[in-house]
Structure formats: C-alpha cells, structure tokens
Legacy VTK file of the C-alpha trace (Angstrom):
# vtk DataFile Version 3.0
C-alpha trace
ASCII
DATASET POLYDATA
POINTS 289 float
35.846 2.472 13.946
36.061 0.467 10.730
33.128 -1.209 9.040
34.354 -4.663 10.024
34.790 -3.617 13.663
31.281 -2.197 13.728
29.963 -5.335 12.052
31.533 -7.612 14.671
30.287 -5.500 17.558
26.814 -5.350 16.040
26.629 -9.134 15.556
28.025 -9.914 19.012
25.393 -7.737 20.661
22.501 -9.251 18.738
23.426 -12.936 18.504
22.202 -13.902 21.964
18.793 -12.347 21.209
18.233 -13.218 17.562
20.684 -16.035 16.891
23.823 -15.698 14.735
22.194 -15.975 11.301
19.513 -13.355 11.911
22.049 -11.162 13.738
24.230 -11.144 10.625
21.243 -10.335 8.434
20.118 -7.476 10.697
23.666 -6.137 10.790
24.008 -6.068 7.019
20.570 -4.487 6.525
21.381 -1.785 9.087
24.773 -0.961 7.570
23.328 -0.989 4.053
20.550 1.408 5.063
22.654 3.838 7.072
25.719 3.878 4.829
23.812 3.456 1.542
25.992 0.604 0.368
25.362 -2.222 -2.051
26.783 -5.614 -1.087
29.623 -5.569 -3.625
30.729 -2.085 -2.575
30.554 -2.994 1.107
32.905 -5.941 0.656
35.493 -3.605 -0.795
35.329 -1.018 2.039
35.071 -3.202 5.166
38.540 -2.168 6.367
37.776 1.548 5.997
36.599 3.918 8.726
32.901 4.710 9.136
32.184 8.390 9.576
31.080 9.404 13.070
27.494 10.344 12.122
26.892 6.948 10.518
28.475 5.175 13.502
26.180 7.032 15.890
23.103 6.217 13.800
24.105 2.558 13.513
24.383 2.065 17.225
21.091 3.851 17.880
19.562 1.192 15.629
21.530 -1.454 17.530
20.061 -0.357 20.866
16.517 -0.469 19.510
17.107 -3.943 18.085
18.301 -5.085 21.506
14.994 -3.786 22.895
13.169 -6.068 20.443
11.833 -3.380 18.120
11.540 -4.801 14.575
14.143 -3.420 12.207
11.480 -2.387 9.688
9.885 -0.089 12.272
13.276 1.304 13.253
14.143 2.113 9.629
10.581 3.209 8.862
10.427 1.180 5.676
10.677 -2.271 4.151
10.678 -3.911 0.741
7.593 -5.599 -0.674
7.240 -7.018 -4.170
10.288 -5.003 -5.317
8.756 -1.786 -3.968
9.710 0.285 -0.927
6.858 0.794 1.538
6.830 2.882 4.685
5.807 1.157 7.914
5.230 2.145 11.504
3.498 0.557 14.456
0.079 1.425 13.000
0.486 -1.260 10.331
1.729 -4.825 10.072
5.120 -5.446 8.547
4.415 -7.065 5.147
5.363 -10.742 4.975
6.822 -12.783 2.092
3.706 -14.989 1.971
1.625 -11.918 1.172
3.855 -11.380 -1.861
2.778 -14.836 -3.007
-0.879 -13.807 -2.659
-0.178 -10.683 -4.726
1.543 -12.782 -7.374
-1.487 -15.056 -7.687
-3.843 -12.085 -7.859
-1.697 -10.421 -10.536
-1.773 -13.522 -12.711
-5.551 -13.713 -12.325
-5.999 -9.979 -12.825
-4.019 -9.931 -16.049
-6.283 -12.629 -17.480
-9.345 -10.545 -16.626
-7.633 -7.365 -17.790
-7.161 -8.945 -21.202
-10.926 -9.267 -21.529
-12.046 -5.984 -20.003
-10.192 -2.696 -20.262
-10.413 -1.799 -16.578
-9.863 -4.221 -13.709
-11.892 -3.135 -10.682
-10.414 -4.346 -7.411
-11.070 -3.962 -3.675
-8.439 -4.547 -0.947
-10.068 -5.039 2.466
-7.959 -4.239 5.530
-5.240 -2.616 3.469
-2.870 -1.673 6.317
0.280 -0.287 4.688
-1.409 -0.530 1.289
1.196 -3.007 0.062
-1.267 -5.333 -1.720
-3.219 -2.611 -3.495
-0.133 -0.608 -4.430
1.749 -3.621 -5.806
-1.154 -4.641 -8.012
-1.685 -1.083 -9.250
2.039 -0.776 -10.019
1.985 -3.868 -12.221
-1.528 -3.431 -13.682
-1.650 0.349 -14.186
-5.146 0.324 -15.695
-6.620 -1.248 -12.567
-9.192 0.802 -10.664
-8.348 -0.015 -7.047
-10.145 0.830 -3.832
-8.587 -0.025 -0.470
-10.324 0.174 2.881
-9.225 -0.012 6.492
-10.906 0.728 9.794
-7.762 2.518 11.026
-7.174 6.091 9.909
-3.570 5.818 11.150
-3.021 2.853 8.826
-4.602 4.729 5.926
-2.248 7.652 6.499
0.692 5.289 5.938
-1.025 3.681 2.938
-1.539 7.086 1.311
2.144 7.928 1.823
3.086 4.629 0.205
0.861 5.292 -2.782
2.536 8.675 -3.230
5.994 7.158 -2.748
5.326 4.562 -5.445
3.488 7.001 -7.720
0.172 5.189 -7.953
-3.396 6.327 -7.437
-5.519 4.293 -5.024
-8.934 5.223 -3.682
-8.507 4.876 0.086
-11.613 4.695 2.273
-11.980 4.445 6.034
-14.746 1.953 6.739
-15.655 -1.134 8.746
-16.298 -4.290 6.712
-18.681 -5.530 9.414
-20.962 -2.528 8.836
-19.822 -0.598 5.744
-21.406 2.813 5.280
-19.437 4.436 2.442
-21.875 4.828 -0.466
-19.206 4.475 -3.144
-18.091 1.218 -1.581
-21.508 -0.346 -1.115
-22.750 0.704 -4.561
-19.811 -0.826 -6.447
-19.119 -4.202 -8.054
-15.601 -5.605 -8.320
-13.693 -8.072 -10.486
-11.424 -9.013 -7.573
-11.767 -8.675 -3.829
-8.658 -9.412 -1.764
-7.976 -9.469 1.926
-5.231 -10.384 4.361
-7.446 -10.070 7.435
-6.592 -10.721 11.084
-6.306 -14.485 11.546
-4.106 -15.250 14.568
-6.126 -16.716 17.439
-5.704 -15.431 20.961
-4.486 -18.903 21.949
-1.557 -18.559 19.556
-0.140 -15.509 21.335
2.136 -17.683 23.463
3.814 -19.010 20.293
4.607 -15.585 18.880
7.918 -13.766 18.983
8.057 -10.873 21.426
9.102 -8.413 18.719
5.825 -9.138 16.899
3.604 -9.387 19.960
4.948 -6.254 21.633
5.150 -3.970 18.615
2.802 -4.900 15.765
-0.851 -3.704 15.937
-3.070 -6.282 17.634
-6.143 -5.010 15.775
-4.555 -6.328 12.570
-3.422 -9.637 14.067
-5.878 -11.313 16.412
-9.271 -12.982 16.256
-11.289 -14.665 19.029
-10.573 -18.323 19.741
-14.289 -19.110 19.508
-14.710 -17.504 16.057
-11.415 -17.514 14.123
-13.169 -17.046 10.756
-15.117 -13.974 11.794
-13.450 -11.737 9.182
-13.670 -14.353 6.436
-17.398 -14.713 6.995
-18.007 -10.967 6.902
-15.869 -10.457 3.794
-17.451 -13.434 2.013
-20.917 -12.012 2.748
-19.821 -8.644 1.381
-18.353 -10.327 -1.699
-21.634 -12.124 -2.435
-23.189 -8.724 -3.106
-20.199 -6.834 -4.473
-18.288 -9.222 -6.707
-19.217 -9.366 -10.347
-20.403 -12.738 -11.619
-17.263 -14.844 -12.227
-15.334 -12.433 -10.029
-12.586 -13.695 -7.729
-12.223 -13.591 -3.955
-8.692 -13.961 -2.534
-7.699 -14.513 1.088
-4.496 -14.966 3.002
-5.231 -17.304 5.898
-4.110 -19.070 9.026
-2.538 -22.383 8.021
-4.677 -24.155 10.636
-7.982 -23.154 9.055
-7.634 -24.017 5.368
-10.343 -26.695 5.342
-12.647 -24.620 7.518
-12.289 -21.652 5.155
-13.054 -23.868 2.157
-16.198 -25.144 3.879
-17.284 -21.605 4.743
-16.911 -20.500 1.111
-18.759 -23.582 -0.151
-21.621 -22.866 2.226
-21.775 -19.305 0.889
-22.072 -20.618 -2.669
-18.600 -19.883 -4.041
-17.194 -22.226 -6.691
-13.774 -23.259 -8.031
-12.268 -22.923 -4.562
-8.510 -23.424 -4.615
-6.264 -23.652 -1.547
-2.550 -22.996 -2.089
0.490 -23.471 0.057
3.204 -20.882 0.506
6.881 -21.527 -0.161
7.157 -22.966 3.336
4.558 -25.632 2.572
1.827 -24.069 4.737
-1.806 -23.655 3.652
-1.690 -19.890 3.295
-3.942 -18.550 0.537
-7.229 -19.299 -1.117
-9.090 -18.213 -4.245
-12.787 -18.653 -4.968
-15.131 -17.644 -7.776
-18.606 -16.166 -7.525
-20.752 -17.855 -10.154
LINES 1 290
289 0 1 2 3 4 5 6 7 8 9 10 11 12 13 14 15 16 17 18 19 20 21 22 23 24 25 26 27 28 29 30 31 32 33 34 35 36 37 38 39 40 41 42 43 44 45 46 47 48 49 50 51 52 53 54 55 56 57 58 59 60 61 62 63 64 65 66 67 68 69 70 71 72 73 74 75 76 77 78 79 80 81 82 83 84 85 86 87 88 89 90 91 92 93 94 95 96 97 98 99 100 101 102 103 104 105 106 107 108 109 110 111 112 113 114 115 116 117 118 119 120 121 122 123 124 125 126 127 128 129 130 131 132 133 134 135 136 137 138 139 140 141 142 143 144 145 146 147 148 149 150 151 152 153 154 155 156 157 158 159 160 161 162 163 164 165 166 167 168 169 170 171 172 173 174 175 176 177 178 179 180 181 182 183 184 185 186 187 188 189 190 191 192 193 194 195 196 197 198 199 200 201 202 203 204 205 206 207 208 209 210 211 212 213 214 215 216 217 218 219 220 221 222 223 224 225 226 227 228 229 230 231 232 233 234 235 236 237 238 239 240 241 242 243 244 245 246 247 248 249 250 251 252 253 254 255 256 257 258 259 260 261 262 263 264 265 266 267 268 269 270 271 272 273 274 275 276 277 278 279 280 281 282 283 284 285 286 287 288
C-alpha cells in the first residue's frame, strides 16, 4: 500500500465521524507520528510504498480513532508550548487556550524575575504538568511546585518533567484541605490553576471523545457551585501569595463576571479578564495587595 492509498482509506473511514477537515488532520498527524515524516518529506514520498509494520500500526490507530479515543491518548503524547508532553487517560489533554494562560504568566513572571533572582511559583491541579514545565523551561531560575490530588496524574507529570529536563517539586495534596507542610509554609510570587470548571449541565454539549475518555475529576464541577475550586484556591492564595503576587486562572467562559466578583470580595486588586483567540472569556489575573 502506498502512502496516498493509506491516506485516502484513513480519511474515508474517519470523515463520517469527525468531518473531512478533522479527518485529514488526524490522518496527517498519524502518518507523521508512525512514519516519522516532516510535511515536506511526506509530499515527496506519497506515491511510495509504506512498510508493512508502519501500515499495521497506522490502521491500529485508525481503529481506535473510529472508537472515539482521542489521538493524543492513542499516541501517548501531544505538543504543548513547543514541548512534547506525555498524556494518558489520567490527565486532561492540554488545550491551546492553556498555552495562552502560560504565555501571560511567562510575561508576568519575567517582569518579577527581573526584580528578584528566584521566581517562586505554585501550579494547582497540575495534571500532565504542562503549565509548570513550560514555565520552568522558559524561566529556568523559577522555583516551581506543582500539586495534584491524583497520584496517577503526578506520575505522568514527573515523566514529563524528566522528558523535558526540568526540575519541578511535585506534591500530592488536596487544595480543599492541604496538609503538606512545605506547601502550607511557603509564600509564592505566582499561583496558577486550570481547575475543573465544566458544569454537570454542560455534559450534553460535550463531544463523546472528551466525555468518554478524559478524567471527569479534572473536568466537572457541581451545577449549584461552579466556582468551588476558584473559591478554595483564592482562599489559599490569600495566605500564600506574597504581597503584590499574582493569581492566574483559566476559566469557564460563562463565569467571567462571577469570578471577578469572587476575587473582588476576597480583596484582590487589578483584576483583569482576558479572552482567548476564539474571543471567549478564558483567563483571569489578579493581584494580592
């Protein structure tokens, strides 16, 4: 089978499930991963035969995609902020909007880092570790702690830190009742979190490949208290941010104003709500003064 024959078969099998555009994207990503080809090289070999091992691996991926398993979980990795991170069903697949949060935090962190030699940062609900690792990669002097309630998630985060050759202090703890002495005795320049923020009522609007495969513990909050994590993290930040330190959140686009009001009530200042590239209220920064 040639590359172009495999490509057509791949796309035909996926188009009815994912639509033609996403089917083409999934096909290219699968071929690129399995056959280790850059785009320019691929265009020059499309009429050539694929070796049998690669063909077999490609169509194993194809069958899993038909079952609705996200490609990132099938491949065991994804790209985030120009880094490769491992993922499995213990952690959320990092989203582009989280890269925008990291970018904002990096800009802020570099300003602080110019004034103090070491930037001390806490990532709450780290999951794959993508936020903490990206910031450490681009601000090497940063002293970063990352916590998660899930030991399975932390196992992936530790692998990603090793893969990207950075040192992060990973701690298993619960932000609703933290017990780690190092954590509760520390003060931070930045606290960041991409906490669960999808309401139970929004489940019906979600794609099956997300709903059936990504960890619900990292996704959902009760309909009657959608800001439960934001409240707990803000309370923690009141005691563990340095004066003039920054609190960053990724958030549900529906609750931007409510999150601003919560932070105002807690006494935070200079609260800024930003939209993502899709025009959705997606991230917020506040200062403890």
